[in-house]
C-alpha positions as CSV (number, residue, x, y, z in Angstrom):
1,M,117.7,108.6,58.5
2,V,115.9,105.3,59.0
3,S,113.9,104.7,62.2
4,L,114.8,101.6,64.1
5,L,111.4,101.5,66.0
6,S,109.3,98.5,65.3
7,P,105.5,98.7,64.7
8,F,105.1,97.5,68.3
9,D,106.9,100.6,69.6
10,Y,104.5,102.8,67.5
11,T,101.5,101.0,69.0
12,M,102.8,101.5,72.5
13,A,103.4,105.2,71.9
14,W,99.8,105.6,70.6
15,E,98.4,103.8,73.6
16,R,100.3,106.0,76.0
17,S,99.1,109.1,74.2
18,Y,95.5,107.7,74.3
19,Y,95.4,106.8,78.0
20,W,97.5,109.7,79.2
21,N,95.4,112.4,77.6
22,W,96.7,115.7,78.8
23,G,95.0,117.7,76.1
24,P,91.8,119.8,76.5
25,G,89.0,117.9,78.2
26,G,91.4,115.3,79.4
27,L,91.5,114.2,83.0
28,G,95.1,113.1,83.0
29,L,94.4,109.4,82.6
30,G,91.9,109.4,79.7
31,S,88.4,110.7,79.4
32,F,86.8,107.7,81.3
33,F,89.2,107.7,84.3
34,L,86.6,108.7,86.9
35,I,83.7,106.6,85.8
36,P,85.0,103.3,87.4
37,I,85.9,105.1,90.6
38,I,82.4,106.8,90.8
39,L,80.7,103.4,90.1
40,M,82.8,101.7,92.7
41,I,82.0,104.3,95.3
42,A,78.3,104.2,94.4
43,F,78.3,100.4,94.7
44,W,79.8,100.4,98.2
45,V,77.5,103.2,99.4
46,A,74.5,101.2,98.2
47,V,75.9,98.1,99.9
48,I,76.4,99.9,103.2
49,I,72.9,101.5,103.0
50,G,71.4,98.1,102.3
51,I,73.1,96.6,105.3
52,V,71.9,99.4,107.6
53,Y,68.3,99.0,106.4
54,F,68.5,95.2,106.7
55,V,69.7,95.4,110.3
56,K,67.1,98.1,111.1
57,W,64.4,95.9,109.6
58,I,65.5,92.9,111.7
59,I,65.6,94.9,114.9
60,L,62.2,96.5,114.3
61,S,60.5,93.2,113.3
62,G,61.7,91.6,116.5
63,K,60.2,94.4,118.6
64,R,56.9,94.2,116.8
65,H,56.4,90.6,117.9
66,E,57.3,91.3,121.5
67,T,54.8,94.0,122.1
68,K,51.3,92.9,123.3
69,P,48.2,95.0,123.2
70,E,47.6,96.4,126.6
71,E,44.6,95.0,128.5
72,T,42.0,97.5,129.6
73,A,40.7,97.5,133.1
74,L,37.4,96.1,131.9
75,D,39.2,93.1,130.3
76,I,41.0,92.4,133.5
77,L,37.7,92.7,135.4
78,K,36.0,90.2,133.0
79,K,38.8,87.7,133.5
80,R,38.6,88.0,137.3
81,Y,34.8,87.4,137.1
82,A,35.3,84.5,134.8
83,K,37.8,82.9,137.1
84,G,35.3,83.3,140.0
85,E,37.6,85.7,142.0
86,I,34.7,88.2,142.4
87,S,30.9,87.9,142.6
88,K,28.4,89.3,140.2
89,E,27.6,92.2,142.6
90,E,31.3,93.1,142.9
91,F,31.7,92.9,139.1
92,E,28.7,95.2,138.4
93,R,29.9,97.7,141.1
94,I,33.5,97.8,139.8
95,K,32.3,98.0,136.2
96,Q,30.2,101.1,137.1
97,D,33.3,102.7,138.8
98,I,35.5,102.0,135.7
99,Q,33.0,103.6,133.3
């Protein structure tokens, strides 16, 4: 009996058997079925982690610029003396109390 299938039909049958590998070690859709899925998930996880760290960096960099070093009592006392709000005797007396 002569087969009426064209060479194209044989090629399609071979491709189906290659991609739909149900044999030992097959994953149902070929040996490399999970690799693109794993790479896509890894890519999106990396993007999300990158966005989280970028937002965190922006928030923390804004807070660093807002904080000022606290003035000590001696610094405030020196400023008051420099402005003339207190006399030299008061400055010395308060300075002794602070230290």
